[in-house]
TIRO-2110 file (N, C-alpha, C; in Angstrom, 1 decimal):
// TIRO-2110
207.3, 97.7, 119.8, N, 1, A
208.5, 97.8, 119.0, CA, 1, A
209.6, 97.0, 119.6, C, 1, A
209.8, 97.1, 120.9, N, 2, A
210.9, 96.4, 121.5, CA, 2, A
210.6, 94.9, 121.6, C, 2, A
209.4, 94.5, 121.8, N, 3, A
209.1, 93.1, 121.9, CA, 3, A
209.2, 92.4, 120.5, C, 3, A
208.9, 93.1, 119.4, N, 4, A
209.0, 92.5, 118.1, CA, 4, A
210.5, 92.4, 117.7, C, 4, A
211.3, 93.3, 118.1, N, 5, A
212.8, 93.2, 117.8, CA, 5, A
213.4, 92.0, 118.6, C, 5, A
212.9, 91.8, 119.8, N, 6, A
213.4, 90.7, 120.6, CA, 6, A
212.9, 89.4, 120.0, C, 6, A
211.7, 89.3, 119.5, N, 7, A
211.2, 88.1, 118.8, CA, 7, A
212.1, 87.9, 117.5, C, 7, A
212.3, 88.9, 116.7, N, 8, A
213.1, 88.7, 115.5, CA, 8, A
214.5, 88.3, 115.9, C, 8, A
215.1, 88.9, 117.0, N, 9, A
216.4, 88.5, 117.4, CA, 9, A
216.5, 87.0, 117.8, C, 9, A
215.4, 86.5, 118.5, N, 10, A
215.3, 85.1, 118.8, CA, 10, A
215.2, 84.2, 117.6, C, 10, A
214.4, 84.7, 116.7, N, 11, A
214.3, 83.9, 115.4, CA, 11, A
215.6, 83.8, 114.7, C, 11, A
216.3, 85.0, 114.6, N, 12, A
217.6, 85.0, 113.9, CA, 12, A
218.6, 84.1, 114.6, C, 12, A
218.6, 84.0, 116.0, N, 13, A
219.5, 83.1, 116.7, CA, 13, A
219.2, 81.7, 116.4, C, 13, A
217.9, 81.3, 116.3, N, 14, A
217.5, 80.0, 116.0, CA, 14, A
217.9, 79.7, 114.5, C, 14, A
217.7, 80.6, 113.6, N, 15, A
218.0, 80.4, 112.2, CA, 15, A
219.5, 80.1, 112.1, C, 15, A
220.3, 80.9, 112.8, N, 16, A
221.8, 80.7, 112.8, CA, 16, A
222.2, 79.4, 113.4, C, 16, A
221.6, 79.0, 114.5, N, 17, A
221.9, 77.8, 115.2, CA, 17, A
221.6, 76.6, 114.3, C, 17, A
220.3, 76.6, 113.7, N, 18, A
219.9, 75.5, 112.9, CA, 18, A
220.7, 75.4, 111.6, C, 18, A
221.2, 76.6, 111.1, N, 19, A
222.0, 76.6, 109.9, CA, 19, A
223.3, 75.8, 110.2, C, 19, A
223.9, 76.1, 111.3, N, 20, A
225.1, 75.4, 111.7, CA, 20, A
224.9, 73.9, 111.9, C, 20, A
223.7, 73.5, 112.4, N, 21, A
223.3, 72.1, 112.6, CA, 21, A
223.2, 71.5, 111.2, C, 21, A
222.4, 72.1, 110.3, N, 22, A
222.2, 71.5, 109.0, CA, 22, A
223.5, 71.4, 108.3, C, 22, A
224.4, 72.4, 108.4, N, 23, A
225.7, 72.4, 107.8, CA, 23, A
226.5, 71.2, 108.3, C, 23, A
226.5, 71.0, 109.6, N, 24, A
227.3, 69.8, 110.1, CA, 24, A
226.7, 68.5, 109.7, C, 24, A
225.4, 68.4, 109.7, N, 25, A
224.8, 67.1, 109.3, CA, 25, A
225.0, 66.8, 107.8, C, 25, A
224.8, 67.8, 107.0, N, 26, A
224.9, 67.5, 105.6, CA, 26, A
226.4, 67.4, 105.2, C, 26, A
227.3, 68.1, 105.9, N, 27, A
228.7, 67.9, 105.6, CA, 27, A
229.1, 66.4, 106.0, C, 27, A
228.6, 65.9, 107.1, N, 28, A
228.9, 64.6, 107.5, CA, 28, A
228.4, 63.6, 106.4, C, 28, A
227.2, 63.8, 105.9, N, 29, A
226.6, 62.9, 104.9, CA, 29, A
227.4, 63.0, 103.6, C, 29, A
227.7, 64.2, 103.2, N, 30, A
228.5, 64.4, 102.0, CA, 30, A
229.9, 63.8, 102.1, C, 30, A
230.5, 63.9, 103.2, N, 31, A
231.8, 63.4, 103.5, CA, 31, A
231.8, 61.8, 103.4, C, 31, A
230.7, 61.2, 104.0, N, 32, A
230.6, 59.8, 103.9, CA, 32, A
230.5, 59.3, 102.5, C, 32, A
229.6, 60.0, 101.7, N, 33, A
229.5, 59.6, 100.3, CA, 33, A
230.8, 59.8, 99.5, C, 33, A
231.5, 60.8, 99.8, N, 34, A
232.7, 61.1, 99.0, CA, 34, A
233.9, 60.2, 99.4, C, 34, A
233.9, 59.7, 100.6, N, 35, A
235.1, 59.0, 101.1, CA, 35, A
234.8, 57.5, 101.1, C, 35, A
233.6, 57.1, 101.6, N, 36, A
233.3, 55.7, 101.8, CA, 36, A
232.5, 55.0, 100.7, C, 36, A
232.1, 55.7, 99.7, N, 37, A
231.4, 55.0, 98.6, CA, 37, A
232.1, 55.4, 97.3, C, 37, A
231.6, 54.8, 96.2, N, 38, A
232.2, 55.0, 94.9, CA, 38, A
231.5, 56.1, 94.2, C, 38, A
230.5, 56.7, 94.8, N, 39, A
229.7, 57.8, 94.1, CA, 39, A
230.0, 59.1, 94.9, C, 39, A
229.7, 60.2, 94.2, N, 40, A
229.8, 61.5, 94.8, CA, 40, A
228.5, 61.7, 95.6, C, 40, A
228.6, 62.7, 96.5, N, 41, A
227.4, 63.0, 97.3, CA, 41, A
226.3, 63.5, 96.5, C, 41, A
225.0, 63.1, 96.9, N, 42, A
223.9, 63.5, 96.1, CA, 42, A
223.7, 65.1, 96.0, C, 42, A
223.2, 65.6, 95.0, N, 43, A
223.0, 67.0, 94.8, CA, 43, A
222.0, 67.5, 95.9, C, 43, A
221.1, 66.7, 96.4, N, 44, A
220.2, 67.1, 97.4, CA, 44, A
220.9, 67.5, 98.7, C, 44, A
221.9, 66.7, 99.0, N, 45, A
222.7, 66.9, 100.2, CA, 45, A
223.5, 68.1, 100.0, C, 45, A
224.1, 68.2, 98.9, N, 46, A
225.0, 69.4, 98.6, CA, 46, A
224.1, 70.7, 98.6, C, 46, A
222.9, 70.6, 98.1, N, 47, A
222.1, 71.8, 98.1, CA, 47, A
221.8, 72.3, 99.5, C, 47, A
221.4, 71.4, 100.4, N, 48, A
221.2, 71.8, 101.8, CA, 48, A
222.5, 72.4, 102.5, C, 48, A
223.6, 71.8, 102.1, N, 49, A
224.9, 72.3, 102.6, CA, 49, A
225.1, 73.8, 102.1, C, 49, A
224.9, 74.0, 100.9, N, 50, A
225.0, 75.4, 100.3, CA, 50, A
224.0, 76.4, 100.9, C, 50, A
222.8, 75.9, 101.1, N, 51, A
221.8, 76.8, 101.6, CA, 51, A
222.1, 77.2, 103.1, C, 51, A
222.7, 76.3, 103.8, N, 52, A
223.1, 76.6, 105.2, CA, 52, A
224.1, 77.7, 105.2, C, 52, A
225.1, 77.7, 104.3, N, 53, A
226.1, 78.7, 104.1, CA, 53, A
225.4, 80.1, 103.7, C, 53, A
224.4, 80.0, 102.8, N, 54, A
223.7, 81.2, 102.4, CA, 54, A
222.9, 81.7, 103.6, C, 54, A
222.4, 80.9, 104.5, N, 55, A
221.7, 81.3, 105.6, CA, 55, A
222.6, 82.1, 106.6, C, 55, A
223.8, 81.6, 106.8, N, 56, A
224.7, 82.3, 107.7, CA, 56, A
225.0, 83.7, 107.2, C, 56, A
225.3, 83.8, 105.9, N, 57, A
225.6, 85.1, 105.3, CA, 57, A
224.4, 86.0, 105.4, C, 57, A
223.2, 85.4, 105.1, N, 58, A
221.9, 86.2, 105.2, CA, 58, A
221.7, 86.8, 106.6, C, 58, A
221.8, 85.9, 107.6, N, 59, A
221.6, 86.4, 109.0, CA, 59, A
222.6, 87.5, 109.3, C, 59, A
223.8, 87.3, 108.9, N, 60, A
224.8, 88.3, 109.2, CA, 60, A
224.4, 89.7, 108.5, C, 60, A
224.0, 89.6, 107.3, N, 61, A
223.6, 90.8, 106.6, CA, 61, A
222.3, 91.4, 107.2, C, 61, A
221.3, 90.6, 107.5, N, 62, A
220.1, 91.1, 108.1, CA, 62, A
220.2, 91.7, 109.5, C, 62, A
221.2, 91.2, 110.2, N, 63, A
221.4, 91.8, 111.6, CA, 63, A
222.4, 92.8, 111.7, C, 63, A
223.5, 92.7, 111.0, N, 64, A
224.6, 93.6, 111.1, CA, 64, A
224.5, 94.9, 110.2, C, 64, A
224.0, 94.7, 109.0, N, 65, A
223.9, 95.9, 108.1, CA, 65, A
223.1, 97.0, 108.7, C, 65, A
221.9, 96.8, 109.2, N, 66, A
221.1, 97.9, 109.7, CA, 66, A
221.8, 98.6, 110.9, C, 66, A
222.6, 97.9, 111.6, N, 67, A
223.2, 98.5, 112.8, CA, 67, A
224.5, 99.2, 112.4, C, 67, A
225.3, 98.7, 111.6, N, 68, A
226.7, 99.2, 111.3, CA, 68, A
226.8, 99.9, 110.0, C, 68, A
226.0, 99.6, 109.0, N, 69, A
226.0, 100.2, 107.7, CA, 69, A
224.6, 100.5, 107.2, C, 69, A
223.9, 101.4, 107.8, N, 70, A
222.5, 101.5, 107.4, CA, 70, A
222.3, 102.0, 106.0, C, 70, A
223.2, 102.6, 105.4, N, 71, A
223.1, 103.0, 104.0, CA, 71, A
223.1, 101.8, 103.0, C, 71, A
223.6, 100.7, 103.4, N, 72, A
223.7, 99.5, 102.6, CA, 72, A
222.4, 98.6, 102.9, C, 72, A
221.6, 99.0, 103.8, N, 73, A
220.5, 98.2, 104.2, CA, 73, A
219.2, 98.7, 103.4, C, 73, A
218.5, 97.8, 102.9, N, 74, A
217.2, 98.2, 102.1, CA, 74, A
216.1, 97.2, 102.4, C, 74, A
214.9, 97.7, 102.6, N, 75, A
213.8, 96.7, 103.0, CA, 75, A
213.6, 95.7, 101.9, C, 75, A
213.7, 96.0, 100.6, N, 76, A
213.4, 95.1, 99.6, CA, 76, A
214.5, 94.0, 99.6, C, 76, A
215.7, 94.3, 99.8, N, 77, A
216.8, 93.3, 99.9, CA, 77, A
216.6, 92.4, 101.1, C, 77, A
216.2, 93.0, 102.2, N, 78, A
215.9, 92.1, 103.4, CA, 78, A
214.8, 91.2, 103.1, C, 78, A
213.7, 91.7, 102.6, N, 79, A
212.5, 90.9, 102.3, CA, 79, A
212.9, 89.8, 101.3, C, 79, A
213.7, 90.1, 100.3, N, 80, A
214.1, 89.1, 99.3, CA, 80, A
214.9, 88.0, 99.9, C, 80, A
215.8, 88.4, 100.8, N, 81, A
216.6, 87.4, 101.5, CA, 81, A
215.7, 86.5, 102.4, C, 81, A
214.8, 87.0, 103.0, N, 82, A
213.8, 86.2, 103.8, CA, 82, A
213.1, 85.2, 103.0, C, 82, A
212.5, 85.7, 101.9, N, 83, A
211.7, 84.8, 101.0, CA, 83, A
212.6, 83.8, 100.3, C, 83, A
213.8, 84.2, 99.8, N, 84, A
214.7, 83.3, 99.2, CA, 84, A
215.2, 82.2, 100.1, C, 84, A
215.5, 82.5, 101.3, N, 85, A
215.9, 81.5, 102.2, CA, 85, A
214.8, 80.5, 102.5, C, 85, A
213.6, 81.0, 102.7, N, 86, A
212.4, 80.1, 102.9, CA, 86, A
212.3, 79.2, 101.7, C, 86, A
212.3, 79.7, 100.5, N, 87, A
212.2, 78.9, 99.3, CA, 87, A
213.3, 77.9, 99.2, C, 87, A
214.5, 78.3, 99.4, N, 88, A
215.7, 77.4, 99.3, CA, 88, A
215.6, 76.2, 100.3, C, 88, A
215.2, 76.5, 101.6, N, 89, A
215.0, 75.4, 102.5, CA, 89, A
213.8, 74.5, 102.2, C, 89, A
212.8, 75.1, 101.6, N, 90, A
211.6, 74.3, 101.2, CA, 90, A
212.1, 73.3, 100.1, C, 90, A
212.8, 73.8, 99.1, N, 91, A
213.2, 73.0, 98.0, CA, 91, A
214.2, 72.0, 98.6, C, 91, A
215.1, 72.4, 99.5, N, 92, A
216.1, 71.5, 100.0, CA, 92, A
215.6, 70.3, 100.8, C, 92, A
214.7, 70.6, 101.8, N, 93, A
214.3, 69.5, 102.6, CA, 93, A
213.3, 68.6, 101.9, C, 93, A
212.5, 69.1, 100.9, N, 94, A
211.6, 68.3, 100.1, CA, 94, A
212.5, 67.4, 99.2, C, 94, A
213.5, 68.0, 98.5, N, 95, A
214.3, 67.2, 97.6, CA, 95, A
215.0, 66.0, 98.4, C, 95, A
215.6, 66.4, 99.5, N, 96, A
216.3, 65.3, 100.3, CA, 96, A
215.4, 64.3, 100.8, C, 96, A
214.2, 64.7, 101.2, N, 97, A
213.2, 63.7, 101.7, CA, 97, A
212.8, 62.7, 100.6, C, 97, A
212.6, 63.3, 99.4, N, 98, A
212.2, 62.4, 98.3, CA, 98, A
213.4, 61.5, 97.9, C, 98, A
214.6, 62.0, 98.0, N, 99, A
215.8, 61.1, 97.7, CA, 99, A
215.8, 60.0, 98.8, C, 99, A
215.6, 60.4, 100.0, N, 100, A
215.7, 59.4, 101.1, CA, 100, A
214.6, 58.3, 101.0, C, 100, A
213.4, 58.7, 100.5, N, 101, A
212.3, 57.8, 100.4, CA, 101, A
212.5, 56.8, 99.3, C, 101, A
213.4, 57.1, 98.3, N, 102, A
213.7, 56.2, 97.2, CA, 102, A
214.8, 55.2, 97.5, C, 102, A
215.5, 55.4, 98.6, N, 103, A
216.6, 54.5, 98.9, CA, 103, A
216.1, 53.1, 99.2, C, 103, A
216.9, 52.0, 98.8, N, 104, A
216.4, 50.7, 99.1, CA, 104, A
216.6, 50.3, 100.6, C, 104, A
217.6, 50.8, 101.2, N, 105, A
217.8, 50.6, 102.6, CA, 105, A
218.5, 51.9, 103.2, C, 105, A
218.2, 52.1, 104.4, N, 106, A
218.8, 53.3, 105.1, CA, 106, A
219.0, 53.0, 106.6, C, 106, A
220.2, 52.9, 107.0, N, 107, A
220.5, 52.5, 108.4, CA, 107, A
221.9, 53.1, 108.8, C, 107, A
222.1, 53.2, 110.0, N, 108, A
223.3, 53.7, 110.5, CA, 108, A
223.3, 55.2, 110.8, C, 108, A
224.5, 55.7, 111.2, N, 109, A
224.6, 57.1, 111.6, CA, 109, A
224.4, 58.1, 110.4, C, 109, A
224.8, 57.6, 109.2, N, 110, A
224.7, 58.5, 108.0, CA, 110, A
223.2, 58.7, 107.7, C, 110, A
222.4, 57.6, 107.8, N, 111, A
221.0, 57.7, 107.5, CA, 111, A
220.3, 58.6, 108.5, C, 111, A
220.7, 58.5, 109.8, N, 112, A
220.2, 59.3, 110.8, CA, 112, A
220.5, 60.8, 110.7, C, 112, A
221.7, 61.0, 110.2, N, 113, A
222.2, 62.4, 110.0, CA, 113, A
221.4, 63.0, 108.8, C, 113, A
221.1, 62.2, 107.8, N, 114, A
220.4, 62.7, 106.7, CA, 114, A
218.9, 63.0, 107.1, C, 114, A
218.3, 62.1, 107.9, N, 115, A
217.0, 62.4, 108.4, CA, 115, A
216.9, 63.6, 109.3, C, 115, A
217.9, 63.8, 110.1, N, 116, A
218.0, 64.9, 111.0, CA, 116, A
218.1, 66.2, 110.2, C, 116, A
218.9, 66.1, 109.1, N, 117, A
219.1, 67.3, 108.2, CA, 117, A
217.7, 67.7, 107.6, C, 117, A
216.9, 66.7, 107.2, N, 118, A
215.6, 66.9, 106.7, CA, 118, A
214.7, 67.7, 107.7, C, 118, A
214.8, 67.2, 109.0, N, 119, A
213.9, 67.8, 110.0, CA, 119, A
214.4, 69.2, 110.3, C, 119, A
215.7, 69.4, 110.4, N, 120, A
216.2, 70.8, 110.7, CA, 120, A
216.0, 71.7, 109.5, C, 120, A
216.0, 71.1, 108.3, N, 121, A
215.7, 71.9, 107.1, CA, 121, A
214.2, 72.4, 107.1, C, 121, A
213.4, 71.5, 107.6, N, 122, A
211.9, 71.9, 107.7, CA, 122, A
211.7, 72.9, 108.7, C, 122, A
212.4, 72.8, 109.9, N, 123, A
212.4, 73.9, 110.9, CA, 123, A
212.9, 75.2, 110.4, C, 123, A
214.0, 75.1, 109.6, N, 124, A
214.5, 76.4, 109.0, CA, 124, A
213.5, 77.0, 108.1, C, 124, A
212.8, 76.2, 107.3, N, 125, A
211.8, 76.7, 106.4, CA, 125, A
210.7, 77.4, 107.2, C, 125, A
210.3, 76.8, 108.3, N, 126, A
209.2, 77.5, 109.1, CA, 126, A
209.7, 78.7, 109.7, C, 126, A
211.0, 78.7, 110.2, N, 127, A
211.5, 80.0, 110.8, CA, 127, A
211.7, 81.1, 109.7, C, 127, A
212.2, 80.8, 108.6, N, 128, A
212.3, 81.8, 107.5, CA, 128, A
211.0, 82.3, 107.0, C, 128, A
210.0, 81.4, 106.9, N, 129, A
208.6, 81.8, 106.5, CA, 129, A
208.0, 82.7, 107.6, C, 129, A
208.2, 82.4, 108.9, N, 130, A
207.7, 83.3, 109.9, CA, 130, A
208.4, 84.6, 109.9, C, 130, A
209.7, 84.6, 109.8, N, 131, A
210.4, 85.9, 109.8, CA, 131, A
210.1, 86.7, 108.5, C, 131, A
209.8, 86.0, 107.4, N, 132, A
209.4, 86.8, 106.2, CA, 132, A
208.0, 87.4, 106.3, C, 132, A
207.1, 86.7, 107.0, N, 133, A
205.8, 87.3, 107.3, CA, 133, A
206.0, 88.5, 108.2, C, 133, A
206.8, 88.4, 109.2, N, 134, A
207.0, 89.6, 110.1, CA, 134, A
207.6, 90.7, 109.4, C, 134, A
208.6, 90.4, 108.5, N, 135, A
209.3, 91.5, 107.7, CA, 135, A
208.3, 92.1, 106.8, C, 135, A
207.4, 91.3, 106.2, N, 136, A
206.4, 91.8, 105.3, CA, 136, A
205.5, 92.8, 106.0, C, 136, A
205.1, 92.4, 107.2, N, 137, A
204.2, 93.3, 108.0, CA, 137, A
205.0, 94.6, 108.2, C, 137, A
206.2, 94.6, 108.6, N, 138, A
207.0, 95.8, 108.9, CA, 138, A
207.1, 96.7, 107.6, C, 138, A
207.4, 96.0, 106.5, N, 139, A
207.6, 96.8, 105.3, CA, 139, A
206.3, 97.4, 104.8, C, 139, A
205.2, 96.7, 105.0, N, 140, A
203.9, 97.2, 104.6, CA, 140, A
203.5, 98.3, 105.5, C, 140, A
203.8, 98.2, 106.8, N, 141, A
203.5, 99.3, 107.8, CA, 141, A
204.3, 100.5, 107.5, C, 141, A
205.6, 100.4, 107.4, N, 142, A
206.5, 101.5, 107.2, CA, 142, A
206.5, 102.1, 105.8, C, 142, A
206.2, 101.2, 104.8, N, 143, A
206.3, 101.6, 103.4, CA, 143, A
207.8, 101.6, 103.0, C, 143, A
207.9, 101.7, 101.7, N, 144, A
209.2, 101.7, 101.1, CA, 144, A
209.7, 103.1, 100.9, C, 144, A
211.0, 103.3, 101.0, N, 145, A
211.5, 104.7, 100.8, CA, 145, A
211.2, 105.1, 99.4, C, 145, A
210.9, 106.4, 99.2, N, 146, A
210.6, 106.8, 97.8, CA, 146, A
211.9, 107.1, 97.1, C, 146, A
211.9, 106.8, 95.9, N, 147, A
213.1, 107.0, 95.0, CA, 147, A
212.8, 108.2, 94.1, C, 147, A
213.7, 109.1, 94.0, N, 148, A
213.5, 110.3, 93.1, CA, 148, A
214.3, 110.0, 91.8, C, 148, A
213.6, 110.4, 90.7, N, 149, A
214.3, 110.2, 89.5, CA, 149, A
215.4, 111.3, 89.3, C, 149, A
216.5, 110.9, 88.8, N, 150, A
217.6, 111.9, 88.7, CA, 150, A
217.3, 112.9, 87.6, C, 150, A
217.6, 114.1, 87.9, N, 151, A
217.5, 115.2, 86.9, CA, 151, A
218.9, 115.5, 86.3, C, 151, A
219.0, 115.4, 85.1, N, 152, A
220.3, 115.5, 84.4, CA, 152, A
220.7, 116.9, 84.1, C, 152, A
219.8, 117.8, 83.9, N, 153, A
220.1, 119.2, 83.6, CA, 153, A
220.1, 119.9, 84.9, C, 153, A
219.6, 121.1, 84.9, N, 154, A
219.5, 121.9, 86.1, CA, 154, A
218.3, 121.3, 86.9, C, 154, A
218.2, 121.7, 88.2, N, 155, A
217.2, 121.1, 89.1, CA, 155, A
215.8, 121.4, 88.5, C, 155, A
215.1, 120.3, 88.4, N, 156, A
213.7, 120.4, 88.0, CA, 156, A
213.6, 120.5, 86.5, C, 156, A
214.7, 120.3, 85.8, N, 157, A
214.7, 120.4, 84.3, CA, 157, A
214.1, 119.1, 83.7, C, 157, A
213.5, 119.2, 82.6, N, 158, A
213.0, 118.0, 81.9, CA, 158, A
213.8, 117.7, 80.7, C, 158, A
215.0, 118.2, 80.7, N, 159, A
215.9, 117.9, 79.6, CA, 159, A
216.8, 116.6, 79.9, C, 159, A
217.2, 116.0, 78.9, N, 160, A
218.0, 114.8, 79.0, CA, 160, A
219.4, 115.0, 79.4, C, 160, A
220.3, 114.0, 79.4, N, 161, A
221.6, 114.1, 79.9, CA, 161, A
222.5, 115.1, 79.0, C, 161, A
222.2, 115.3, 77.8, N, 162, A
222.9, 116.2, 76.9, CA, 162, A
222.2, 117.6, 76.8, C, 162, A
221.4, 117.9, 77.7, N, 163, A
220.6, 119.1, 77.7, CA, 163, A
219.7, 119.3, 76.4, C, 163, A
219.3, 118.1, 75.9, N, 164, A
218.4, 118.1, 74.8, CA, 164, A
217.0, 117.9, 75.3, C, 164, A
216.0, 118.4, 74.6, N, 165, A
214.6, 118.1, 75.1, CA, 165, A
214.3, 116.6, 75.0, C, 165, A
213.4, 116.2, 75.8, N, 166, A
213.1, 114.7, 75.8, CA, 166, A
212.5, 114.4, 74.4, C, 166, A
212.5, 113.1, 74.2, N, 167, A
211.9, 112.6, 72.9, CA, 167, A
210.4, 112.9, 72.8, C, 167, A
209.9, 113.2, 71.7, N, 168, A
208.5, 113.4, 71.5, CA, 168, A
208.0, 112.4, 70.5, C, 168, A
206.8, 112.1, 70.6, N, 169, A
206.2, 111.1, 69.7, CA, 169, A
205.9, 111.9, 68.4, C, 169, A
206.0, 111.2, 67.3, N, 170, A
205.6, 111.7, 66.1, CA, 170, A
204.2, 111.3, 65.7, C, 170, A
203.5, 112.1, 65.0, N, 171, A
202.1, 111.7, 64.7, CA, 171, A
202.2, 110.7, 63.6, C, 171, A
201.4, 109.7, 63.7, N, 172, A
201.3, 108.7, 62.7, CA, 172, A
200.4, 109.1, 61.6, C, 172, A
200.8, 109.0, 60.4, N, 173, A
200.0, 109.5, 59.3, CA, 173, A
199.3, 108.3, 58.6, C, 173, A
END
């Protein structure tokens, strides 16, 4: 148990570090497009920039909520964040790499920053996929908390919210 939490903590640290790296690289490329060219920054660059912000928020939720607000933490929300981040980075680094492959020329620091953003986006995809697999194992092992249906009448009652009996099917003639 302790070794898996150390592994997860290491993965979270790498996810957070790479998110800041991707944010810096894509912000540099977006700034270059917005200031030095006549066109706005490509949506592929903007997507990776937004995904890095989502990652920072996700890592904060995944690490701080179970410790400081356990009632707000739920395994399905955590698993969803893991999978969504993996999918977002997959879409982001693939889209940016396709965009870069269609450029007529690519040189200089901006091109290098965009290529580095692709590489770190791919690493982020692998990290989120790995942590999603580990989270899936934990959720499958522990199971989900059971949810009880609310009883609207007295305890154990099968009456509806207005103390009326539940609806019954009519016989079809």
